[in-house]
C-alpha positions in Angstrom: 56.3 -107.2 98.5 57.1 -106.3 94.8 59.6 -107.8 92.2 61.6 -110.8 93.4 65.4 -110.4 92.8 66.4 -112.7 89.9 69.1 -114.5 91.6 70.6 -117.6 90.2 68.3 -119.6 92.7 65.2 -117.7 91.8 66.2 -118.3 87.9 66.5 -121.9 88.6 63.0 -122.3 90.2 61.3 -120.0 87.6 62.7 -122.2 84.8 61.0 -125.3 86.5 57.7 -123.4 86.6 58.3 -122.3 83.0 58.7 -125.8 81.7 56.2 -127.5 83.6 52.6 -127.8 82.6 51.2 -129.3 85.6 51.5 -128.6 89.3 54.5 -129.7 91.3 54.8 -130.7 94.7 56.9 -129.1 97.2 58.6 -132.4 98.0 59.5 -132.9 94.4 60.8 -129.3 94.1 63.0 -129.9 97.1 64.2 -133.3 95.9 64.8 -131.9 92.2 66.7 -128.8 93.7 68.8 -130.6 96.6 72.2 -130.2 94.9 71.5 -126.4 94.3 69.9 -125.1 97.3 68.8 -126.3 100.8 64.9 -126.9 101.6 64.7 -123.5 103.5 65.8 -121.5 100.6 63.4 -123.3 98.3 60.4 -122.5 100.7 61.7 -118.9 101.0 61.7 -118.2 97.2 58.3 -120.1 96.9 57.1 -117.7 99.5 58.3 -114.6 97.6 57.1 -115.9 94.2 53.6 -116.2 95.8 53.5 -112.7 97.1 54.6 -111.5 93.7 51.6 -113.4 92.0 54.0 -115.6 90.0 52.9 -119.0 91.5 50.2 -120.1 93.9 49.6 -123.1 96.1 47.1 -125.4 97.3 46.9 -128.5 99.4 46.6 -132.0 97.8 44.7 -135.1 98.7 47.5 -136.3 101.3 48.1 -132.8 102.9 51.1 -132.1 100.7 51.7 -128.6 99.4 51.7 -128.0 95.7 52.6 -125.1 93.5 51.7 -124.0 90.1 52.4 -121.1 87.9 50.0 -118.1 88.1 48.1 -116.8 85.0 47.7 -113.1 85.0 48.1 -112.5 88.8 50.3 -109.7 90.5 51.6 -108.7 93.9 48.2 -107.0 94.4 45.8 -109.5 93.4 45.7 -113.3 92.7 43.0 -114.5 90.2 43.7 -118.2 90.3 40.4 -119.1 91.5 40.2 -122.5 89.9 39.9 -126.0 90.8 42.9 -128.5 90.7 42.5 -132.1 89.8 44.7 -134.8 91.2 44.8 -138.3 89.7 44.7 -141.2 92.2 46.4 -143.6 89.8 49.4 -141.5 88.6 49.6 -138.8 91.1 49.6 -136.0 88.6 48.0 -132.8 89.7 46.9 -130.0 87.0 45.0 -126.8 87.4 41.7 -126.9 85.6 40.5 -124.1 83.3 36.9 -124.3 84.9 36.4 -121.2 87.2 34.2 -120.6 89.9 32.8 -117.5 92.0 33.8 -117.5 95.7 30.4 -117.0 97.4 29.8 -114.1 99.6 29.4 -115.2 103.2 27.8 -112.7 105.5 29.9 -111.5 108.2 32.9 -113.1 106.8 35.9 -112.0 104.5 37.2 -114.9 102.3 40.6 -114.5 101.3 41.5 -117.8 99.4 39.5 -121.1 98.5 41.0 -124.4 97.7 39.2 -126.8 95.5 40.7 -130.3 94.9 38.9 -132.7 92.6 40.4 -136.3 93.0 39.8 -138.9 90.4 41.4 -140.6 87.4 42.8 -138.6 84.8 42.3 -139.1 81.0 45.6 -140.9 80.5 45.0 -143.3 83.3 41.1 -144.2 82.2 
């Protein structure tokens, strides 16, 4: 798609991702931004940010969608092929620095992989 316009609403959402170290659930984003924009606007901006390689998404343990800031991605390619960890005690979700190679599967083209590790984080141990 190209570069997302820097509207006030886009800047507000980007500020959240620039200050957060962990992933953020879409439910938390909608709740946090409820006085500033509606749910549809939040989803629309998130979709644009994903297309532009600014954020990536994955599904957490309860089927809830989570978003995190990309590292070195662009609108042409996402390089965020890494596992995510969700603590079953505190609920925090974070990107892990471990990487893995997407296996080639004969007769298929794999575009995306979701790897979610669930357990207890170091703060909750």
